[in-house]
N, C-alpha and C positions, 0 to 999 in steps of 0.2 A: 215958583214949581215948590211945592212943600209937598215931602215925604211922609205920608200920613202913617202910623202903625196901628193896622186893623187887624181883624182876627185871621186874613186873609194871608196874610203876612207870616203869623202864628203857624197856620197851616203848612205852608212853604216849608217854612224852616222844621216842624214834625216832620214832613215828607221828606225832607231833605236827609235828616238823622234816619229817620226808617229805612231810605235807600243806602244811607252808610253803614247800616245792621244787617239787614238782607246780602248788599255783597258780601261785605266782608263774611257772612258765615257760607254763602255759597260758593263764593270767587274766590276770597284772599286767602281764607283759610286753605281749602283744597291745593291753590297753588303754593302756599307755603310749607307748606305740608310734602308735596310730590318736590319741591328745592331743596328740603331738610331729607328726604328719605335722597334723593341725587348726591346730597350733600356726603352723608354717610356713606356711601356706597363710593364713593370718589375718594375719599378717607382712607375705610376699608381695602378700597384696589392699591392705595399707594403703599400701605402698610405690606399688602403682598407681593407688593415690587418688588419692596424692599426688602422682607423677605426672601425672595426666591433670588435677586440678586447678590444675597451674602450665600446663599446655598449655592450659587453657579460660581462664584469666588473662592470657595471650599474645595468645590468638587473638580475644579479649573487648576487649584494648588496640589491636591491628591492625584490627578492626573498626571500631571509634569513631574510629580517625586514619581510616581508610580514609572512612567518613560522614565525617567533620569536612573531608577535602581533597577531597570530591563537592561538598558544600555551599560548599565555599572556588568551585572551578570555576561551580560554579551560579551563581552569583553575580554571578561575572566575565563568566559569558555573559549572566547578563539583564543588566548596568551596558552591555554591549558591544553589545545590541541597544536597550536603552536608548537609548544615545547614537546608535543606528544610523536609529531611528526621528527622533531627535530633530532631527539633519541632516536625514532625507528631509520631516520637516514641514518647517523651515525652506527645503527647494529648496520645496515643494510651497507653500507661503503669498507666496514671493518669486516664481516662478512668476504664484502669480495678483494679487498686488499689479502686476506687468508688464500683465498682462493686462489689467485694469481700470482703471490709467495710461494704455494704447492706448485700451480703448474709449473712457473718460471723454476723452481726445484728440479723436477722433474725432466725439462727441455735442460738446464743445463745438463744433468746425468747423462743426456740422452744426447748432446754435442761431444760431452765429454770422452762417454763412450763411442761415438764416431771415430774422436779423434784418435783416442789411443785404438781401436782398430784400423785405421788410416795408416799413423804410425808403425803399427804393426808392420801391414800390406808393404808400405814404403821400405820396413827397415828389409824385407824377403825379397826384395827386386832393387835394393839400394848396388848391390856387385854388379846389375845389368847395367845398370844406368850409369855408373862409372866405366862401365865397359865402353859406352855408347858415347858419353863424351869424351873419354879419351882418345878414341875416333876418329871422331870430329876434330880435335882439338889438333891433334900429329899428322891428322890427314891419311891415316893406315892402319891399317886394320892389327893389333895387338896379340 
């Protein structure tokens, strides 16, 4: 069996080449274009993701710094309030101590005055008490 090269084989080769050109123009080029667009879009999205990730990290760091500053300011405010409260407590305690000292002085003066009046009253009655004691001790009226 011998294969001969005649005009029909050349027509088949020409037909095949035309089909390749038509398929390339109609099918392959649009598919390659769509794939290229998809790749470009994917690369663009990758770049956007990288940019957004950087922004997120920056904002997160700024947020953490702001929280740290707010905590520091809060601690300073807390310390200031505690200091003011301690000063107010000291002032109130001193005030109460002064009032207590004044009340104590008044009470001491009253007790001293009462003791003095009791002493004066007892001095007046000393003679009567002495007479009564002598009666009890001696057992007779003096």
